[in-house]
mmCIF entry with sequence, helices, sheets and N, C-alpha, C, O atoms, coordinates in Angstrom:
data_MODEL
# 
_entry.id   MODEL 
# 
_entity.id                         1 
_entity.type                       polymer 
_entity.pdbx_number_of_molecules   1 
# 
_entity_poly.entity_id                      1 
_entity_poly.type                           'polypeptide(L)' 
_entity_poly.nstd_linkage                   no 
_entity_poly.nstd_monomer                   no 
_entity_poly.pdbx_seq_one_letter_code       MSFLKQKLSMPVVKYGALTVASCLWVFGLVDQLYSSAEMMKYLLLSLLMAALAFL 
_entity_poly.pdbx_seq_one_letter_code_can   MSFLKQKLSMPVVKYGALTVASCLWVFGLVDQLYSSAEMMKYLLLSLLMAALAFL 
_entity_poly.pdbx_strand_id                 A 
# 
loop_
_entity_poly_seq.entity_id 
_entity_poly_seq.num 
_entity_poly_seq.mon_id 
_entity_poly_seq.hetero 
1 1  MET n 
1 2  SER n 
1 3  PHE n 
1 4  LEU n 
1 5  LYS n 
1 6  GLN n 
1 7  LYS n 
1 8  LEU n 
1 9  SER n 
1 10 MET n 
1 11 PRO n 
1 12 VAL n 
1 13 VAL n 
1 14 LYS n 
1 15 TYR n 
1 16 GLY n 
1 17 ALA n 
1 18 LEU n 
1 19 THR n 
1 20 VAL n 
1 21 ALA n 
1 22 SER n 
1 23 CYS n 
1 24 LEU n 
1 25 TRP n 
1 26 VAL n 
1 27 PHE n 
1 28 GLY n 
1 29 LEU n 
1 30 VAL n 
1 31 ASP n 
1 32 GLN n 
1 33 LEU n 
1 34 TYR n 
1 35 SER n 
1 36 SER n 
1 37 ALA n 
1 38 GLU n 
1 39 MET n 
1 40 MET n 
1 41 LYS n 
1 42 TYR n 
1 43 LEU n 
1 44 LEU n 
1 45 LEU n 
1 46 SER n 
1 47 LEU n 
1 48 LEU n 
1 49 MET n 
1 50 ALA n 
1 51 ALA n 
1 52 LEU n 
1 53 ALA n 
1 54 PHE n 
1 55 LEU n 
# 
_struct_asym.id          A 
_struct_asym.entity_id   1 
# 
loop_
_struct_conf.conf_type_id 
_struct_conf.id 
_struct_conf.pdbx_PDB_helix_id 
_struct_conf.beg_label_comp_id 
_struct_conf.beg_label_asym_id 
_struct_conf.beg_label_seq_id 
_struct_conf.pdbx_beg_PDB_ins_code 
_struct_conf.end_label_comp_id 
_struct_conf.end_label_asym_id 
_struct_conf.end_label_seq_id 
_struct_conf.pdbx_end_PDB_ins_code 
_struct_conf.beg_auth_comp_id 
_struct_conf.beg_auth_asym_id 
_struct_conf.beg_auth_seq_id 
_struct_conf.end_auth_comp_id 
_struct_conf.end_auth_asym_id 
_struct_conf.end_auth_seq_id 
_struct_conf.pdbx_PDB_helix_class 
_struct_conf.details 
_struct_conf.pdbx_PDB_helix_length 
HELX_P HELX_P1 AA1 PHE A 3  ? LEU A 8  ? PHE A 3  LEU A 8  1 ? 6  
HELX_P HELX_P2 AA2 PRO A 11 ? ASP A 31 ? PRO A 11 ASP A 31 1 ? 21 
HELX_P HELX_P3 AA3 SER A 36 ? ALA A 53 ? SER A 36 ALA A 53 1 ? 18 
# 
_struct_conf_type.id          HELX_P 
_struct_conf_type.criteria    ? 
_struct_conf_type.reference   ? 
# 
loop_
_atom_site.group_PDB 
_atom_site.id 
_atom_site.type_symbol 
_atom_site.label_atom_id 
_atom_site.label_alt_id 
_atom_site.label_comp_id 
_atom_site.label_asym_id 
_atom_site.label_entity_id 
_atom_site.label_seq_id 
_atom_site.pdbx_PDB_ins_code 
_atom_site.Cartn_x 
_atom_site.Cartn_y 
_atom_site.Cartn_z 
_atom_site.occupancy 
_atom_site.B_iso_or_equiv 
_atom_site.pdbx_formal_charge 
_atom_site.auth_seq_id 
_atom_site.auth_comp_id 
_atom_site.auth_asym_id 
_atom_site.auth_atom_id 
_atom_site.pdbx_PDB_model_num 
ATOM 1   N N  . MET A 1 1  ? -37.496 107.067 24.495  1.00 0.00 ? 1  MET A N  1 
ATOM 2   C CA . MET A 1 1  ? -37.663 107.368 23.035  1.00 0.00 ? 1  MET A CA 1 
ATOM 3   C C  . MET A 1 1  ? -38.641 106.342 22.408  1.00 0.00 ? 1  MET A C  1 
ATOM 4   O O  . MET A 1 1  ? -38.488 105.152 22.683  1.00 0.00 ? 1  MET A O  1 
ATOM 5   N N  . SER A 1 2  ? -39.572 106.712 21.635  1.00 0.00 ? 2  SER A N  1 
ATOM 6   C CA . SER A 1 2  ? -40.549 105.903 21.113  1.00 0.00 ? 2  SER A CA 1 
ATOM 7   C C  . SER A 1 2  ? -39.902 104.836 20.143  1.00 0.00 ? 2  SER A C  1 
ATOM 8   O O  . SER A 1 2  ? -38.779 104.964 19.656  1.00 0.00 ? 2  SER A O  1 
ATOM 9   N N  . PHE A 1 3  ? -40.693 103.838 19.938  1.00 0.00 ? 3  PHE A N  1 
ATOM 10  C CA . PHE A 1 3  ? -40.268 102.768 19.027  1.00 0.00 ? 3  PHE A CA 1 
ATOM 11  C C  . PHE A 1 3  ? -39.991 103.285 17.654  1.00 0.00 ? 3  PHE A C  1 
ATOM 12  O O  . PHE A 1 3  ? -38.983 102.950 17.031  1.00 0.00 ? 3  PHE A O  1 
ATOM 13  N N  . LEU A 1 4  ? -40.960 104.166 17.151  1.00 0.00 ? 4  LEU A N  1 
ATOM 14  C CA . LEU A 1 4  ? -40.818 104.738 15.823  1.00 0.00 ? 4  LEU A CA 1 
ATOM 15  C C  . LEU A 1 4  ? -39.605 105.588 15.614  1.00 0.00 ? 4  LEU A C  1 
ATOM 16  O O  . LEU A 1 4  ? -38.850 105.442 14.652  1.00 0.00 ? 4  LEU A O  1 
ATOM 17  N N  . LYS A 1 5  ? -39.432 106.581 16.658  1.00 0.00 ? 5  LYS A N  1 
ATOM 18  C CA . LYS A 1 5  ? -38.267 107.396 16.541  1.00 0.00 ? 5  LYS A CA 1 
ATOM 19  C C  . LYS A 1 5  ? -36.986 106.676 16.714  1.00 0.00 ? 5  LYS A C  1 
ATOM 20  O O  . LYS A 1 5  ? -35.966 107.120 16.187  1.00 0.00 ? 5  LYS A O  1 
ATOM 21  N N  . GLN A 1 6  ? -36.974 105.603 17.410  1.00 0.00 ? 6  GLN A N  1 
ATOM 22  C CA . GLN A 1 6  ? -35.783 104.744 17.567  1.00 0.00 ? 6  GLN A CA 1 
ATOM 23  C C  . GLN A 1 6  ? -35.460 104.109 16.315  1.00 0.00 ? 6  GLN A C  1 
ATOM 24  O O  . GLN A 1 6  ? -34.288 104.048 15.942  1.00 0.00 ? 6  GLN A O  1 
ATOM 25  N N  . LYS A 1 7  ? -36.465 103.603 15.594  1.00 0.00 ? 7  LYS A N  1 
ATOM 26  C CA . LYS A 1 7  ? -36.315 103.022 14.277  1.00 0.00 ? 7  LYS A CA 1 
ATOM 27  C C  . LYS A 1 7  ? -35.849 103.968 13.138  1.00 0.00 ? 7  LYS A C  1 
ATOM 28  O O  . LYS A 1 7  ? -35.027 103.635 12.284  1.00 0.00 ? 7  LYS A O  1 
ATOM 29  N N  . LEU A 1 8  ? -36.473 105.221 13.210  1.00 0.00 ? 8  LEU A N  1 
ATOM 30  C CA . LEU A 1 8  ? -36.176 106.129 12.166  1.00 0.00 ? 8  LEU A CA 1 
ATOM 31  C C  . LEU A 1 8  ? -34.836 106.841 12.329  1.00 0.00 ? 8  LEU A C  1 
ATOM 32  O O  . LEU A 1 8  ? -34.373 107.544 11.431  1.00 0.00 ? 8  LEU A O  1 
ATOM 33  N N  . SER A 1 9  ? -34.236 106.647 13.480  1.00 0.00 ? 9  SER A N  1 
ATOM 34  C CA . SER A 1 9  ? -32.854 107.150 13.679  1.00 0.00 ? 9  SER A CA 1 
ATOM 35  C C  . SER A 1 9  ? -31.808 106.325 12.911  1.00 0.00 ? 9  SER A C  1 
ATOM 36  O O  . SER A 1 9  ? -30.674 106.744 12.679  1.00 0.00 ? 9  SER A O  1 
ATOM 37  N N  . MET A 1 10 ? -32.250 105.178 12.553  1.00 0.00 ? 10 MET A N  1 
ATOM 38  C CA . MET A 1 10 ? -31.289 104.316 11.829  1.00 0.00 ? 10 MET A CA 1 
ATOM 39  C C  . MET A 1 10 ? -31.252 104.744 10.335  1.00 0.00 ? 10 MET A C  1 
ATOM 40  O O  . MET A 1 10 ? -32.308 104.816 9.707   1.00 0.00 ? 10 MET A O  1 
ATOM 41  N N  . PRO A 1 11 ? -30.112 105.017 9.781   1.00 0.00 ? 11 PRO A N  1 
ATOM 42  C CA . PRO A 1 11 ? -30.118 105.589 8.432   1.00 0.00 ? 11 PRO A CA 1 
ATOM 43  C C  . PRO A 1 11 ? -30.796 104.700 7.432   1.00 0.00 ? 11 PRO A C  1 
ATOM 44  O O  . PRO A 1 11 ? -31.547 105.184 6.585   1.00 0.00 ? 11 PRO A O  1 
ATOM 45  N N  . VAL A 1 12 ? -30.568 103.478 7.501   1.00 0.00 ? 12 VAL A N  1 
ATOM 46  C CA . VAL A 1 12 ? -31.215 102.430 6.524   1.00 0.00 ? 12 VAL A CA 1 
ATOM 47  C C  . VAL A 1 12 ? -32.729 102.519 6.575   1.00 0.00 ? 12 VAL A C  1 
ATOM 48  O O  . VAL A 1 12 ? -33.378 102.452 5.531   1.00 0.00 ? 12 VAL A O  1 
ATOM 49  N N  . VAL A 1 13 ? -33.316 102.668 7.767   1.00 0.00 ? 13 VAL A N  1 
ATOM 50  C CA . VAL A 1 13 ? -34.791 102.731 7.829   1.00 0.00 ? 13 VAL A CA 1 
ATOM 51  C C  . VAL A 1 13 ? -35.298 104.050 7.453   1.00 0.00 ? 13 VAL A C  1 
ATOM 52  O O  . VAL A 1 13 ? -36.376 104.162 6.869   1.00 0.00 ? 13 VAL A O  1 
ATOM 53  N N  . LYS A 1 14 ? -34.514 105.126 7.785   1.00 0.00 ? 14 LYS A N  1 
ATOM 54  C CA . LYS A 1 14 ? -34.851 106.473 7.442   1.00 0.00 ? 14 LYS A CA 1 
ATOM 55  C C  . LYS A 1 14 ? -34.951 106.649 5.979   1.00 0.00 ? 14 LYS A C  1 
ATOM 56  O O  . LYS A 1 14 ? -35.942 107.120 5.420   1.00 0.00 ? 14 LYS A O  1 
ATOM 57  N N  . TYR A 1 15 ? -33.816 106.224 5.352   1.00 0.00 ? 15 TYR A N  1 
ATOM 58  C CA . TYR A 1 15 ? -33.711 106.543 3.836   1.00 0.00 ? 15 TYR A CA 1 
ATOM 59  C C  . TYR A 1 15 ? -34.571 105.535 3.131   1.00 0.00 ? 15 TYR A C  1 
ATOM 60  O O  . TYR A 1 15 ? -35.047 105.851 2.041   1.00 0.00 ? 15 TYR A O  1 
ATOM 61  N N  . GLY A 1 16 ? -34.814 104.365 3.639   1.00 0.00 ? 16 GLY A N  1 
ATOM 62  C CA . GLY A 1 16 ? -35.774 103.437 3.003   1.00 0.00 ? 16 GLY A CA 1 
ATOM 63  C C  . GLY A 1 16 ? -37.207 103.942 2.975   1.00 0.00 ? 16 GLY A C  1 
ATOM 64  O O  . GLY A 1 16 ? -37.940 103.816 1.994   1.00 0.00 ? 16 GLY A O  1 
ATOM 65  N N  . ALA A 1 17 ? -37.555 104.521 4.113   1.00 0.00 ? 17 ALA A N  1 
ATOM 66  C CA . ALA A 1 17 ? -38.972 105.177 4.204   1.00 0.00 ? 17 ALA A CA 1 
ATOM 67  C C  . ALA A 1 17 ? -39.066 106.365 3.239   1.00 0.00 ? 17 ALA A C  1 
ATOM 68  O O  . ALA A 1 17 ? -40.083 106.582 2.580   1.00 0.00 ? 17 ALA A O  1 
ATOM 69  N N  . LEU A 1 18 ? -37.946 107.135 3.180   1.00 0.00 ? 18 LEU A N  1 
ATOM 70  C CA . LEU A 1 18 ? -37.989 108.271 2.263   1.00 0.00 ? 18 LEU A CA 1 
ATOM 71  C C  . LEU A 1 18 ? -38.014 107.840 0.852   1.00 0.00 ? 18 LEU A C  1 
ATOM 72  O O  . LEU A 1 18 ? -38.657 108.526 0.058   1.00 0.00 ? 18 LEU A O  1 
ATOM 73  N N  . THR A 1 19 ? -37.338 106.693 0.407   1.00 0.00 ? 19 THR A N  1 
ATOM 74  C CA . THR A 1 19 ? -37.384 106.178 -0.892  1.00 0.00 ? 19 THR A CA 1 
ATOM 75  C C  . THR A 1 19 ? -38.757 105.668 -1.212  1.00 0.00 ? 19 THR A C  1 
ATOM 76  O O  . THR A 1 19 ? -39.237 105.922 -2.317  1.00 0.00 ? 19 THR A O  1 
ATOM 77  N N  . VAL A 1 20 ? -39.409 104.981 -0.347  1.00 0.00 ? 20 VAL A N  1 
ATOM 78  C CA . VAL A 1 20 ? -40.812 104.471 -0.678  1.00 0.00 ? 20 VAL A CA 1 
ATOM 79  C C  . VAL A 1 20 ? -41.730 105.671 -0.772  1.00 0.00 ? 20 VAL A C  1 
ATOM 80  O O  . VAL A 1 20 ? -42.536 105.713 -1.702  1.00 0.00 ? 20 VAL A O  1 
ATOM 81  N N  . ALA A 1 21 ? -41.675 106.612 0.083   1.00 0.00 ? 21 ALA A N  1 
ATOM 82  C CA . ALA A 1 21 ? -42.497 107.811 -0.065  1.00 0.00 ? 21 ALA A CA 1 
ATOM 83  C C  . ALA A 1 21 ? -42.292 108.598 -1.341  1.00 0.00 ? 21 ALA A C  1 
ATOM 84  O O  . ALA A 1 21 ? -43.220 109.118 -1.960  1.00 0.00 ? 21 ALA A O  1 
ATOM 85  N N  . SER A 1 22 ? -41.040 108.653 -1.689  1.00 0.00 ? 22 SER A N  1 
ATOM 86  C CA . SER A 1 22 ? -40.767 109.400 -3.022  1.00 0.00 ? 22 SER A CA 1 
ATOM 87  C C  . SER A 1 22 ? -41.346 108.636 -4.191  1.00 0.00 ? 22 SER A C  1 
ATOM 88  O O  . SER A 1 22 ? -41.927 109.210 -5.112  1.00 0.00 ? 22 SER A O  1 
ATOM 89  N N  . CYS A 1 23 ? -41.165 107.270 -4.130  1.00 0.00 ? 23 CYS A N  1 
ATOM 90  C CA . CYS A 1 23 ? -41.677 106.528 -5.241  1.00 0.00 ? 23 CYS A CA 1 
ATOM 91  C C  . CYS A 1 23 ? -43.239 106.614 -5.374  1.00 0.00 ? 23 CYS A C  1 
ATOM 92  O O  . CYS A 1 23 ? -43.794 106.771 -6.462  1.00 0.00 ? 23 CYS A O  1 
ATOM 93  N N  . LEU A 1 24 ? -43.878 106.505 -4.226  1.00 0.00 ? 24 LEU A N  1 
ATOM 94  C CA . LEU A 1 24 ? -45.330 106.734 -4.206  1.00 0.00 ? 24 LEU A CA 1 
ATOM 95  C C  . LEU A 1 24 ? -45.725 108.093 -4.722  1.00 0.00 ? 24 LEU A C  1 
ATOM 96  O O  . LEU A 1 24 ? -46.708 108.212 -5.454  1.00 0.00 ? 24 LEU A O  1 
ATOM 97  N N  . TRP A 1 25 ? -45.010 109.087 -4.373  1.00 0.00 ? 25 TRP A N  1 
ATOM 98  C CA . TRP A 1 25 ? -45.303 110.470 -4.916  1.00 0.00 ? 25 TRP A CA 1 
ATOM 99  C C  . TRP A 1 25 ? -45.136 110.598 -6.325  1.00 0.00 ? 25 TRP A C  1 
ATOM 100 O O  . TRP A 1 25 ? -45.942 111.253 -6.986  1.00 0.00 ? 25 TRP A O  1 
ATOM 101 N N  . VAL A 1 26 ? -43.990 109.927 -6.928  1.00 0.00 ? 26 VAL A N  1 
ATOM 102 C CA . VAL A 1 26 ? -43.765 110.003 -8.304  1.00 0.00 ? 26 VAL A CA 1 
ATOM 103 C C  . VAL A 1 26 ? -44.845 109.192 -9.096  1.00 0.00 ? 26 VAL A C  1 
ATOM 104 O O  . VAL A 1 26 ? -45.244 109.592 -10.190 1.00 0.00 ? 26 VAL A O  1 
ATOM 105 N N  . PHE A 1 27 ? -45.297 108.070 -8.533  1.00 0.00 ? 27 PHE A N  1 
ATOM 106 C CA . PHE A 1 27 ? -46.369 107.324 -9.148  1.00 0.00 ? 27 PHE A CA 1 
ATOM 107 C C  . PHE A 1 27 ? -47.563 108.064 -9.095  1.00 0.00 ? 27 PHE A C  1 
ATOM 108 O O  . PHE A 1 27 ? -48.263 107.966 -10.103 1.00 0.00 ? 27 PHE A O  1 
ATOM 109 N N  . GLY A 1 28 ? -48.012 108.831 -8.122  1.00 0.00 ? 28 GLY A N  1 
ATOM 110 C CA . GLY A 1 28 ? -49.030 109.631 -8.113  1.00 0.00 ? 28 GLY A CA 1 
ATOM 111 C C  . GLY A 1 28 ? -49.093 110.724 -9.120  1.00 0.00 ? 28 GLY A C  1 
ATOM 112 O O  . GLY A 1 28 ? -50.119 111.026 -9.729  1.00 0.00 ? 28 GLY A O  1 
ATOM 113 N N  . LEU A 1 29 ? -47.851 111.342 -9.269  1.00 0.00 ? 29 LEU A N  1 
ATOM 114 C CA . LEU A 1 29 ? -47.721 112.390 -10.313 1.00 0.00 ? 29 LEU A CA 1 
ATOM 115 C C  . LEU A 1 29 ? -47.746 111.838 -11.775 1.00 0.00 ? 29 LEU A C  1 
ATOM 116 O O  . LEU A 1 29 ? -48.210 112.544 -12.670 1.00 0.00 ? 29 LEU A O  1 
ATOM 117 N N  . VAL A 1 30 ? -47.277 110.643 -12.021 1.00 0.00 ? 30 VAL A N  1 
ATOM 118 C CA . VAL A 1 30 ? -47.378 110.138 -13.417 1.00 0.00 ? 30 VAL A CA 1 
ATOM 119 C C  . VAL A 1 30 ? -48.759 109.721 -13.624 1.00 0.00 ? 30 VAL A C  1 
ATOM 120 O O  . VAL A 1 30 ? -49.185 109.736 -14.779 1.00 0.00 ? 30 VAL A O  1 
ATOM 121 N N  . ASP A 1 31 ? -49.596 109.313 -12.576 1.00 0.00 ? 31 ASP A N  1 
ATOM 122 C CA . ASP A 1 31 ? -50.932 109.009 -12.815 1.00 0.00 ? 31 ASP A CA 1 
ATOM 123 C C  . ASP A 1 31 ? -51.794 110.332 -13.229 1.00 0.00 ? 31 ASP A C  1 
ATOM 124 O O  . ASP A 1 31 ? -52.848 110.244 -13.860 1.00 0.00 ? 31 ASP A O  1 
ATOM 125 N N  . GLN A 1 32 ? -51.254 111.505 -12.822 1.00 0.00 ? 32 GLN A N  1 
ATOM 126 C CA . GLN A 1 32 ? -52.013 112.671 -13.222 1.00 0.00 ? 32 GLN A CA 1 
ATOM 127 C C  . GLN A 1 32 ? -51.601 113.404 -14.519 1.00 0.00 ? 32 GLN A C  1 
ATOM 128 O O  . GLN A 1 32 ? -52.053 114.500 -14.851 1.00 0.00 ? 32 GLN A O  1 
ATOM 129 N N  . LEU A 1 33 ? -50.724 112.705 -15.197 1.00 0.00 ? 33 LEU A N  1 
ATOM 130 C CA . LEU A 1 33 ? -50.082 113.293 -16.514 1.00 0.00 ? 33 LEU A CA 1 
ATOM 131 C C  . LEU A 1 33 ? -51.094 113.599 -17.555 1.00 0.00 ? 33 LEU A C  1 
ATOM 132 O O  . LEU A 1 33 ? -50.909 114.551 -18.314 1.00 0.00 ? 33 LEU A O  1 
ATOM 133 N N  . TYR A 1 34 ? -52.206 112.818 -17.644 1.00 0.00 ? 34 TYR A N  1 
ATOM 134 C CA . TYR A 1 34 ? -53.131 113.022 -18.626 1.00 0.00 ? 34 TYR A CA 1 
ATOM 135 C C  . TYR A 1 34 ? -53.858 114.406 -18.691 1.00 0.00 ? 34 TYR A C  1 
ATOM 136 O O  . TYR A 1 34 ? -54.365 114.820 -19.733 1.00 0.00 ? 34 TYR A O  1 
ATOM 137 N N  . SER A 1 35 ? -53.875 115.070 -17.547 1.00 0.00 ? 35 SER A N  1 
ATOM 138 C CA . SER A 1 35 ? -54.566 116.298 -17.465 1.00 0.00 ? 35 SER A CA 1 
ATOM 139 C C  . SER A 1 35 ? -53.689 117.289 -16.825 1.00 0.00 ? 35 SER A C  1 
ATOM 140 O O  . SER A 1 35 ? -53.270 117.074 -15.688 1.00 0.00 ? 35 SER A O  1 
ATOM 141 N N  . SER A 1 36 ? -53.364 118.410 -17.495 1.00 0.00 ? 36 SER A N  1 
ATOM 142 C CA . SER A 1 36 ? -52.581 119.445 -16.815 1.00 0.00 ? 36 SER A CA 1 
ATOM 143 C C  . SER A 1 36 ? -53.155 120.160 -15.580 1.00 0.00 ? 36 SER A C  1 
ATOM 144 O O  . SER A 1 36 ? -52.440 120.666 -14.715 1.00 0.00 ? 36 SER A O  1 
ATOM 145 N N  . ALA A 1 37 ? -54.529 120.164 -15.562 1.00 0.00 ? 37 ALA A N  1 
ATOM 146 C CA . ALA A 1 37 ? -55.262 120.791 -14.437 1.00 0.00 ? 37 ALA A CA 1 
ATOM 147 C C  . ALA A 1 37 ? -55.098 119.838 -13.238 1.00 0.00 ? 37 ALA A C  1 
ATOM 148 O O  . ALA A 1 37 ? -54.783 120.283 -12.135 1.00 0.00 ? 37 ALA A O  1 
ATOM 149 N N  . GLU A 1 38 ? -55.300 118.607 -13.442 1.00 0.00 ? 38 GLU A N  1 
ATOM 150 C CA . GLU A 1 38 ? -55.092 117.668 -12.381 1.00 0.00 ? 38 GLU A CA 1 
ATOM 151 C C  . GLU A 1 38 ? -53.698 117.513 -11.914 1.00 0.00 ? 38 GLU A C  1 
ATOM 152 O O  . GLU A 1 38 ? -53.499 117.310 -10.717 1.00 0.00 ? 38 GLU A O  1 
ATOM 153 N N  . MET A 1 39 ? -52.678 117.592 -12.782 1.00 0.00 ? 39 MET A N  1 
ATOM 154 C CA . MET A 1 39 ? -51.319 117.632 -12.276 1.00 0.00 ? 39 MET A CA 1 
ATOM 155 C C  . MET A 1 39 ? -50.978 118.804 -11.538 1.00 0.00 ? 39 MET A C  1 
ATOM 156 O O  . MET A 1 39 ? -50.230 118.716 -10.564 1.00 0.00 ? 39 MET A O  1 
ATOM 157 N N  . MET A 1 40 ? -51.473 119.929 -11.925 1.00 0.00 ? 40 MET A N  1 
ATOM 158 C CA . MET A 1 40 ? -51.153 121.154 -11.091 1.00 0.00 ? 40 MET A CA 1 
ATOM 159 C C  . MET A 1 40 ? -51.834 121.154 -9.830  1.00 0.00 ? 40 MET A C  1 
ATOM 160 O O  . MET A 1 40 ? -51.270 121.678 -8.870  1.00 0.00 ? 40 MET A O  1 
ATOM 161 N N  . LYS A 1 41 ? -53.030 120.610 -9.692  1.00 0.00 ? 41 LYS A N  1 
ATOM 162 C CA . LYS A 1 41 ? -53.774 120.425 -8.419  1.00 0.00 ? 41 LYS A CA 1 
ATOM 163 C C  . LYS A 1 41 ? -52.896 119.396 -7.479  1.00 0.00 ? 41 LYS A C  1 
ATOM 164 O O  . LYS A 1 41 ? -52.762 119.623 -6.276  1.00 0.00 ? 41 LYS A O  1 
ATOM 165 N N  . TYR A 1 42 ? -52.369 118.366 -8.052  1.00 0.00 ? 42 TYR A N  1 
ATOM 166 C CA . TYR A 1 42 ? -51.568 117.414 -7.284  1.00 0.00 ? 42 TYR A CA 1 
ATOM 167 C C  . TYR A 1 42 ? -50.234 118.055 -6.802  1.00 0.00 ? 42 TYR A C  1 
ATOM 168 O O  . TYR A 1 42 ? -49.779 117.807 -5.685  1.00 0.00 ? 42 TYR A O  1 
ATOM 169 N N  . LEU A 1 43 ? -49.662 118.835 -7.632  1.00 0.00 ? 43 LEU A N  1 
ATOM 170 C CA . LEU A 1 43 ? -48.351 119.425 -7.240  1.00 0.00 ? 43 LEU A CA 1 
ATOM 171 C C  . LEU A 1 43 ? -48.772 120.529 -6.155  1.00 0.00 ? 43 LEU A C  1 
ATOM 172 O O  . LEU A 1 43 ? -48.068 120.602 -5.148  1.00 0.00 ? 43 LEU A O  1 
ATOM 173 N N  . LEU A 1 44 ? -49.748 121.298 -6.271  1.00 0.00 ? 44 LEU A N  1 
ATOM 174 C CA . LEU A 1 44 ? -50.036 122.317 -5.331  1.00 0.00 ? 44 LEU A CA 1 
ATOM 175 C C  . LEU A 1 44 ? -50.421 121.652 -3.980  1.00 0.00 ? 44 LEU A C  1 
ATOM 176 O O  . LEU A 1 44 ? -50.021 122.129 -2.919  1.00 0.00 ? 44 LEU A O  1 
ATOM 177 N N  . LEU A 1 45 ? -51.173 120.586 -4.031  1.00 0.00 ? 45 LEU A N  1 
ATOM 178 C CA . LEU A 1 45 ? -51.506 119.944 -2.743  1.00 0.00 ? 45 LEU A CA 1 
ATOM 179 C C  . LEU A 1 45 ? -50.446 119.302 -2.095  1.00 0.00 ? 45 LEU A C  1 
ATOM 180 O O  . LEU A 1 45 ? -50.454 119.138 -0.875  1.00 0.00 ? 45 LEU A O  1 
ATOM 181 N N  . SER A 1 46 ? -49.378 118.863 -2.944  1.00 0.00 ? 46 SER A N  1 
ATOM 182 C CA . SER A 1 46 ? -48.166 118.183 -2.332  1.00 0.00 ? 46 SER A CA 1 
ATOM 183 C C  . SER A 1 46 ? -47.297 119.288 -1.708  1.00 0.00 ? 46 SER A C  1 
ATOM 184 O O  . SER A 1 46 ? -46.677 119.066 -0.668  1.00 0.00 ? 46 SER A O  1 
ATOM 185 N N  . LEU A 1 47 ? -47.249 120.448 -2.317  1.00 0.00 ? 47 LEU A N  1 
ATOM 186 C CA . LEU A 1 47 ? -46.507 121.645 -1.732  1.00 0.00 ? 47 LEU A CA 1 
ATOM 187 C C  . LEU A 1 47 ? -47.152 122.065 -0.552  1.00 0.00 ? 47 LEU A C  1 
ATOM 188 O O  . LEU A 1 47 ? -46.466 122.383 0.419   1.00 0.00 ? 47 LEU A O  1 
ATOM 189 N N  . LEU A 1 48 ? -48.422 122.109 -0.509  1.00 0.00 ? 48 LEU A N  1 
ATOM 190 C CA . LEU A 1 48 ? -49.136 122.464 0.799   1.00 0.00 ? 48 LEU A CA 1 
ATOM 191 C C  . LEU A 1 48 ? -48.909 121.580 1.978   1.00 0.00 ? 48 LEU A C  1 
ATOM 192 O O  . LEU A 1 48 ? -48.721 122.008 3.117   1.00 0.00 ? 48 LEU A O  1 
ATOM 193 N N  . MET A 1 49 ? -48.940 120.198 1.605   1.00 0.00 ? 49 MET A N  1 
ATOM 194 C CA . MET A 1 49 ? -48.685 119.184 2.696   1.00 0.00 ? 49 MET A CA 1 
ATOM 195 C C  . MET A 1 49 ? -47.306 119.311 3.166   1.00 0.00 ? 49 MET A C  1 
ATOM 196 O O  . MET A 1 49 ? -47.041 119.179 4.361   1.00 0.00 ? 49 MET A O  1 
ATOM 197 N N  . ALA A 1 50 ? -46.348 119.579 2.216   1.00 0.00 ? 50 ALA A N  1 
ATOM 198 C CA . ALA A 1 50 ? -44.975 119.634 2.644   1.00 0.00 ? 50 ALA A CA 1 
ATOM 199 C C  . ALA A 1 50 ? -44.699 120.936 3.486   1.00 0.00 ? 50 ALA A C  1 
ATOM 200 O O  . ALA A 1 50 ? -43.896 120.927 4.420   1.00 0.00 ? 50 ALA A O  1 
ATOM 201 N N  . ALA A 1 51 ? -45.393 122.039 3.116   1.00 0.00 ? 51 ALA A N  1 
ATOM 202 C CA . ALA A 1 51 ? -45.362 123.311 3.955   1.00 0.00 ? 51 ALA A CA 1 
ATOM 203 C C  . ALA A 1 51 ? -45.894 123.103 5.410   1.00 0.00 ? 51 ALA A C  1 
ATOM 204 O O  . ALA A 1 51 ? -45.348 123.600 6.395   1.00 0.00 ? 51 ALA A O  1 
ATOM 205 N N  . LEU A 1 52 ? -46.940 122.372 5.446   1.00 0.00 ? 52 LEU A N  1 
ATOM 206 C CA . LEU A 1 52 ? -47.599 122.077 6.798   1.00 0.00 ? 52 LEU A CA 1 
ATOM 207 C C  . LEU A 1 52 ? -46.841 121.056 7.593   1.00 0.00 ? 52 LEU A C  1 
ATOM 208 O O  . LEU A 1 52 ? -46.913 121.052 8.822   1.00 0.00 ? 52 LEU A O  1 
ATOM 209 N N  . ALA A 1 53 ? -46.133 120.211 6.943   1.00 0.00 ? 53 ALA A N  1 
ATOM 210 C CA . ALA A 1 53 ? -45.124 119.191 7.681   1.00 0.00 ? 53 ALA A CA 1 
ATOM 211 C C  . ALA A 1 53 ? -43.958 119.950 8.349   1.00 0.00 ? 53 ALA A C  1 
ATOM 212 O O  . ALA A 1 53 ? -43.486 119.564 9.418   1.00 0.00 ? 53 ALA A O  1 
ATOM 213 N N  . PHE A 1 54 ? -43.516 121.014 7.707   1.00 0.00 ? 54 PHE A N  1 
ATOM 214 C CA . PHE A 1 54 ? -42.330 121.746 8.168   1.00 0.00 ? 54 PHE A CA 1 
ATOM 215 C C  . PHE A 1 54 ? -42.746 122.802 9.273   1.00 0.00 ? 54 PHE A C  1 
ATOM 216 O O  . PHE A 1 54 ? -41.866 123.406 9.886   1.00 0.00 ? 54 PHE A O  1 
ATOM 217 N N  . LEU A 1 55 ? -43.946 123.000 9.499   1.00 0.00 ? 55 LEU A N  1 
ATOM 218 C CA . LEU A 1 55 ? -44.346 124.057 10.549  1.00 0.00 ? 55 LEU A CA 1 
ATOM 219 C C  . LEU A 1 55 ? -44.214 123.437 11.868  1.00 0.00 ? 55 LEU A C  1 
ATOM 220 O O  . LEU A 1 55 ? -44.478 124.082 12.883  1.00 0.00 ? 55 LEU A O  1 
# 
């Protein structure tokens, strides 16, 4: 088992990484709030990346 898989199997590390990623995503979304077109583009690109990650 690789080092990264071994560390991510620990709940504290896994949920900590998820929390950091979520906070960064929310920060990016808040940064786009000034323009509805930019916010929609950010949301659509986020959904596309999520869809590709689950393939």
